[in-house]
C-alpha positions in Angstrom: -60.3 -20.6 1.2 -62.9 -21.0 -1.5 -63.2 -18.2 -4.1 -66.3 -17.4 -6.1 -66.7 -17.5 -9.9 -66.0 -13.8 -10.4 -62.7 -14.1 -8.6 -61.7 -17.3 -10.6 -62.7 -15.4 -13.8 -60.4 -12.5 -12.8 -57.5 -14.9 -12.1 -57.8 -16.3 -15.6 -57.2 -12.8 -17.1 -53.8 -12.5 -15.6 -50.5 -14.4 -15.3 -50.2 -15.1 -11.6 -46.4 -15.7 -11.9 -45.7 -12.6 -13.9 -44.3 -9.3 -12.6 -45.9 -6.2 -14.2 -44.6 -2.6 -14.5 -46.3 -0.5 -11.8 -48.6 1.4 -14.2 -49.6 -1.9 -15.9 -50.2 -3.6 -12.6 -52.5 -0.8 -11.4 -54.5 -0.9 -14.7 -54.8 -4.7 -14.3 -56.1 -4.3 -10.7 -58.7 -1.9 -12.1 -59.7 -4.3 -14.9 -59.9 -7.2 -12.5 -62.1 -5.5 -10.0 -65.6 -7.0 -10.1 -67.4 -5.9 -6.9 -70.5 -3.7 -7.2 -69.0 -1.2 -4.8 -65.9 1.1 -5.4 -63.2 -1.3 -4.2 -60.2 0.0 -2.3 -56.8 -0.5 -3.9 -54.3 -2.2 -1.5 -50.5 -2.2 -1.5 -48.3 -4.8 0.1 -44.6 -4.4 0.5 -42.5 -7.3 1.9 -39.3 -6.0 3.6 -36.1 -7.7 4.8 -36.3 -7.0 8.5 -34.9 -8.7 11.6 -37.4 -9.7 14.3 -36.5 -6.7 16.5 -36.8 -4.2 13.6 -39.9 -2.3 12.5 -40.6 0.3 9.9 -43.1 3.0 10.7 -43.9 6.6 9.7 -46.6 8.8 8.3 -47.0 10.7 5.0 -49.5 12.7 3.1 -50.3 11.0 -0.2 -50.3 13.0 -3.4 -53.8 12.0 -4.3 -56.5 11.6 -1.6 -59.3 9.0 -1.7 -60.5 8.4 1.9 -63.5 10.1 3.5 -62.6 12.6 6.1 -61.6 11.0 9.3 -63.2 11.5 12.7 -60.4 12.9 14.8 -60.4 12.7 18.6 -58.1 14.9 20.6 -57.0 14.4 24.2 -56.2 17.9 25.5 -57.0 20.5 28.2 -57.4 24.3 28.3 -56.1 26.3 25.4 -55.0 23.2 23.5 -58.5 21.8 23.8 -59.8 25.1 22.3 -57.2 24.9 19.5 -58.4 21.4 18.7 -62.0 22.5 18.5 -61.1 25.4 16.3 -59.1 23.1 14.0 -62.1 20.8 13.5 -61.6 17.9 15.8 -64.7 15.7 16.0 -64.2 15.0 19.8 -62.2 16.9 22.3 -61.7 16.2 26.0 -59.5 14.7 28.7 -60.6 12.5 31.6 -64.1 12.3 30.3 -63.0 10.8 27.0 -60.6 8.4 28.8 -63.6 7.1 30.9 -65.8 6.9 27.8 -63.3 4.8 25.9 -62.8 2.6 29.0 -66.5 2.0 28.8 -66.2 0.6 25.2 -66.9 3.7 23.1 -64.6 3.9 20.0 -66.5 6.0 17.4 -63.4 7.7 16.0 -60.7 7.0 13.4 -57.6 8.8 14.7 -56.6 9.8 18.2 -54.2 12.8 18.9 -52.9 13.8 22.4 -50.9 16.5 23.9 -47.8 15.2 25.7 -49.2 16.2 29.1 -52.2 13.9 28.5 -50.2 10.7 27.8 -50.0 9.7 31.5 -53.8 9.3 31.4 -54.1 8.2 27.8 -51.4 5.5 28.5 -54.0 3.7 30.7 -55.9 3.0 27.5 -53.0 1.1 26.0 -54.8 -2.3 25.9 -57.8 -0.8 24.2 -56.3 1.7 21.8 -53.1 -0.3 21.1 -54.9 -3.3 19.8 -56.8 -1.2 17.3 -53.9 0.9 16.2 -55.4 4.0 17.7 -52.8 4.8 20.3 -51.3 8.3 19.9 -47.6 8.0 19.3 -44.8 10.7 18.9 -43.4 8.7 15.9 -46.6 9.3 13.9 -46.8 12.9 15.1 -50.1 12.2 17.0 -48.5 13.1 20.3 -47.8 16.9 20.0 -48.5 20.3 21.3 -48.9 21.5 17.7 -52.5 20.5 17.5 -53.5 22.7 14.6 -50.8 21.5 12.2 -51.4 17.8 13.2 -55.1 18.1 12.5 -54.5 19.9 9.2 -52.2 17.1 8.0 -54.7 14.4 9.2 -57.5 16.1 7.4 -55.4 16.3 4.2 -55.2 12.6 4.4 -52.0 11.8 6.3 -51.7 8.0 6.4 -49.5 5.8 8.6 -47.5 2.8 7.4 -45.9 0.2 9.6 -44.5 -3.2 9.1 -46.2 -6.2 10.8 -44.5 -9.1 12.5 -43.7 -10.8 9.2 -42.1 -7.6 7.8 -44.9 -6.7 5.5 -46.2 -3.1 5.1 -49.8 -3.2 4.0 -52.0 -0.1 3.4 -54.8 1.3 1.3 -53.5 3.6 -1.5 -56.6 4.4 -3.6 -60.0 3.5 -5.0 -60.7 1.5 -8.2 -62.6 4.5 -9.6 -59.4 6.7 -9.4 -57.2 7.3 -12.4 -54.5 4.7 -12.7 -51.8 7.3 -12.9 -52.9 8.8 -9.5 -52.9 5.4 -7.9 -49.4 4.7 -9.3 -48.1 8.0 -8.0 -49.4 7.1 -4.5 -47.5 3.8 -4.7 -44.3 5.5 -5.8 -44.5 8.0 -2.9 -45.0 5.2 -0.3 -42.2 3.1 -1.8 -39.9 6.1 -1.7 -40.7 6.8 2.0 -40.4 3.1 3.0 -36.9 2.9 1.4 -35.8 5.8 3.5 -36.5 3.7 6.6 -34.0 1.0 5.5 -32.1 -0.2 8.6 -28.3 0.6 8.2 -27.3 -3.0 8.9 -29.6 -4.5 6.1 -27.5 -6.4 3.5 -28.9 -7.0 0.0 -32.3 -6.0 -1.2 -34.4 -4.3 1.5 -37.7 -4.4 -0.5 -38.3 -8.0 -1.3 -41.5 -7.8 -3.1 -44.4 -5.4 -4.0 -48.0 -6.3 -4.9 -51.2 -4.4 -5.5 -54.8 -5.7 -5.3 -58.3 -4.5 -4.9 -60.5 -5.4 -1.9 -62.0 -8.5 -3.5 -59.5 -9.1 -6.4 -56.3 -11.1 -6.7 -52.9 -9.7 -6.0 -50.8 -8.5 -8.9 -47.0 -8.6 -8.6 -45.1 -5.4 -9.4 -41.7 -5.1 -11.1 -39.5 -3.2 -8.7 -35.9 -2.3 -8.7 -34.7 -0.8 -5.5 -32.9 2.5 -5.7 -29.7 2.7 -3.6 
């Protein structure tokens, strides 16, 4: 992959082999950002996981940065009314299932009441591929619609490891204060470590890196707490 001059210039300002304390790494990411838009700050955490293992959960970050998400709720009756009152962008049941089957996907998060999952499950190939499938583990399959929407509106984010054991997610904007970004990173690292499989030997968190949308990755010094 060829990189442009601005990227190459950014690389020259850092030691690619060095590991930086978290606060310094975040400041460096901010300094290296060169795009004309407010770049997103990304976090990558490489974990020691067996092929059959995955790490997944949700949390509300201490410092918000994302625009409010368009939340879709699959629900009927009173629960549908509750969803509307709580500020869901779209609420429905079979009508939404059919609409999504037809290719409509103009929403960021999907929530469903448990009694709707039989119908919503038919959308697995469409929603699953895009990470939009409601799931009890991420508290998006629930009868407690009001609380679920409140947390999502506060900026609840989901993290999950991919097939290579890497957790990758957005944790801020370049325009944010470096301390706020660092606090978001610390919160995620703390939550990820709680998911350590009981049979994992040695270091669970193998490496940590931060970067901006267009910029190079900066390695973070990290000592796992046991």
